[in-house]
C-alpha positions, 0 to 999 in steps of 0.5 A: 781260488775262484775269480769272477769277471763280467761277461764281454761279447768278445767272450762269446765263443768261450761262453758257448763252448762251456755251455755245450759241455756243461752238465746243466746248460741248454741252448737258451744260454747260448749267446745267440739266443740270450743276445737277440734281445740284448737292448732290453736288458743290462747284461751282467752275466758272470764267468767263474775261473779256477786258479789256472784260469779255466772256465768252470762255471757261468751265470746268465744274468742281468743288472737292475739298479742294485740287484743282480737277477738270473736273466730276465730273458730266461725262464731259468738260469743259475750257475751253469757248471762243468764236470769238474764243478764239485760241491766245495768249488760251488761254495767257493764260487758263491763266496766269490760272486757275493764278494764281487757283487758287493764290490761292484755296488750290488745289494741284492740277488735274484737267483733262479736255478735250472730245474733238474729235468734239464740236468744232463747229469746231477748238478745241484751243487749250487743249491747246496752252496746257497744253503751254506753261504747265503741267508736266502729266502724262497720267494717264488715257486712255480709249477710246471707239468712234465711227463716221464717218457720212460714210463708215461701215464695214460691220457684221461679218458676225455683226452683219449676221446678227443684224440679219436675224434680228431682222427675221425675228422681228418685232422693231421699233424705235421712239422711246419716251417712257416710260423706266420699262420700259427702266430695269427692263431696264437696272437688272436687267442692271447689278445682275446683271453689276456690282452697280450701278445706272445713274448716272442714276436713273429720276427723274433721266433723266426730269427731264433728258429733260423739259428737253432735246429732245436726250435721246431713248430708243429701244426694240427691241420684240416683241409689246409687250415691251421687248427692248433699248434705248438713250438718245441724247444729241444734240450736233451734230456727234455723236450719243452713245448710252449705257445700252445694254442688252438682256434675255435674249430681246433678246440671243437675237434680235439686238435691239441689232443691229437697233436700232443698224442703224436708228439709224445709218441715222436719223442719217447724214444729220444728224450727222457721228459716231455714238459708242458711248461708253467701254469702259474703267475705271480712267482707261483702264488696264482695257479691257473687250475684249468690250464694245469688240469689240461696238462695233467690230463695228458699224464703230466705231473709237477716240476717246481721252478724256484726263485731264491733271493738274498741281500749282500 
């Protein structure tokens, strides 16, 4: 029999320990990451215990009216399970969750499972349980782009030419600690192209980088100027890059191409996948063809991020 309870701040240590030893948890589920913006969401994360009271799974989530969402502050996050979480237990957990939610006034669920490239060991029992117990609809399918580092596809010829050009022009790559210079490049680009600021403010990304060694910043530089950069999130077996941006000079010199060439070589021996992130909006209904073409030019291919919904 699975029992469900709502997460409380006093449970943070137990929650974090479970995530560390889970099959499909990443440091994004650590409460020190999830709670940095706790003022923005009504957290309704759930904890699942077996008949002995042992924690077998957790669900990062927030409440919005009568709907439980896989946490809005995270890109993904379904059931985070331990080694003993088998298919039959997953069915029990989904049954118990639906019962608990109904009893507490919820009427709908929006569920975003963790993509398989973040699984340290196969962990899709939750998807089978949804099929068995929930009359769900697939309401979103975003596409990301990833490289299998054990057998990477070659760069497109144009990307290879840009790498050579950047090297000729004296562009260098380094890991950086100071986020401020790159955040200026990033913010300028986002405002000019989309009229938005980065999801994380400079102060927020500095805070998270101070808490987690898994967050790293890399610059492409020339003569002391930041031409391009990316933020790296390391969650074995996958290295995820986000906030990819370059100045006009950096674009002209091929700085991003050299940066990715360098990072792919750097992480090839210690990680299995190198992921560039999603190229879609509106739950996958809008594809940014230019953006995904750039990522595919580095040898990346498609990984889907799904969203499921059902009524209780």
